[in-house]
C-alpha positions in Angstrom: -11.4 7.0 -19.0 -10.7 4.7 -15.9 -11.2 1.2 -15.5 -14.2 -0.6 -13.4 -13.1 0.1 -9.5 -12.0 -2.6 -7.8 -12.2 -5.1 -6.3 -12.9 -7.7 -8.7 -13.8 -11.6 -8.3 -14.1 -14.3 -10.5 -16.6 -17.5 -10.6 -18.5 -19.4 -12.7 -21.5 -18.1 -15.2 -24.6 -19.5 -13.7 -26.1 -19.0 -17.3 -23.2 -20.7 -19.3 -24.4 -23.4 -21.2 -22.0 -25.7 -23.4 -24.2 -26.0 -26.4 -24.0 -22.1 -27.2 -20.5 -22.3 -28.6 -19.2 -19.8 -26.1 -16.7 -20.2 -23.7 -18.1 -17.9 -20.8 -18.1 -20.3 -18.1 -15.8 -18.4 -15.7 -16.0 -14.6 -15.6 -14.5 -12.0 -14.1 -16.9 -9.3 -12.3 -16.8 -6.4 -10.2 -17.2 -7.8 -6.6 -20.6 -8.6 -5.6 -22.3 -8.7 -9.1 -22.6 -12.2 -9.0 -24.6 -14.3 -10.5 -25.6 -11.3 -12.6 -24.0 -8.0 -13.8 -21.2 -6.2 -15.3 -18.6 -8.8 -16.7 -14.8 -7.6 -17.2 -13.4 -10.6 -18.7 -14.7 -13.7 -20.4 -11.9 -16.4 -19.2 -12.6 -19.4 -20.6 -13.7 -23.0 -19.0 -13.1 -23.7 -15.6 -11.7 -27.3 -16.2 -8.7 -25.5 -17.7 -6.0 -24.8 -14.6 -4.6 -21.8 -17.1 -8.3 -20.3 -17.6 -8.2 -20.5 -13.6 -5.0 -18.7 -13.3 -5.5 -16.0 -16.0 -9.0 -15.4 -14.1 -7.3 -14.9 -10.6 -4.6 -12.7 -12.2 -7.2 -10.5 -14.0 -9.3 -10.2 -10.9 -6.4 -9.1 -8.8 -5.5 -6.1 -11.2 -7.0 -3.4 -9.2 -5.4 -4.4 -5.8 -2.2 -4.8 -7.7 -2.2 -1.6 -9.4 -3.0 0.3 -6.4 -0.1 -1.8 -4.5 2.3 -0.6 -7.5 1.1 2.7 -7.2 1.8 2.8 -3.4 5.4 1.2 -3.7 6.3 3.6 -6.1 5.4 6.8 -4.1 7.7 5.2 -1.4 10.4 4.4 -3.6 10.0 8.1 -5.1 10.2 9.3 -1.5 13.6 7.6 -1.3 15.1 9.2 -4.4 15.0 5.9 -6.2 14.5 5.0 -10.0 11.1 4.0 -10.7 11.2 3.6 -14.6 9.7 0.1 -14.5 7.2 1.0 -12.0 5.8 3.8 -13.9 5.6 2.2 -17.2 3.7 -0.5 -15.6 1.2 1.8 -14.2 1.3 3.8 -17.9 0.3 0.5 -19.3 -2.4 -0.1 -16.9 -3.9 3.2 -16.8 -2.9 4.7 -20.2 -0.6 7.4 -21.5 -2.9 10.6 -20.8 -3.9 9.0 -16.9 -2.5 10.1 -13.8 -2.0 8.2 -10.7 -3.6 9.4 -7.3 -0.4 8.2 -5.7 2.0 10.4 -7.6 -0.4 13.6 -8.0 0.9 14.3 -11.5 0.9 12.6 -15.0 2.5 9.7 -15.1 5.5 9.5 -17.7 5.9 6.9 -20.6 8.8 5.2 -20.5 10.2 7.3 -23.6 9.7 10.2 -21.5 11.3 9.1 -18.5 14.6 7.8 -20.6 14.9 11.2 -22.6 14.4 13.0 -18.8 17.3 10.5 -17.5 19.8 11.1 -20.4 19.4 15.0 -19.5 20.7 14.3 -15.8 24.4 15.3 -15.5 
């Protein structure tokens, strides 16, 4: 399974009402889905700066993943160790996913460590 395609954005939920006991005032959705449509995340109340920062970070996830995959491809072509990058991509995409930038299944951290230990 893949994630909802980006880009994502965050904004205030126009249907939010404080009387309902829910914190869904600030939500992340696919770009163009406001004011209605699919929700990706409920980030709490907009009066809390930490909630706003969390919403901003979540909304940037597809862009961050694409940039990381591109950087990983470039590092690989230069012969650089990409263990941390692969671990982060695997965490984002899931252990059975493949990366469109690497054109092969991603290794888990454990697989990458085992592979590096085998090298002379």
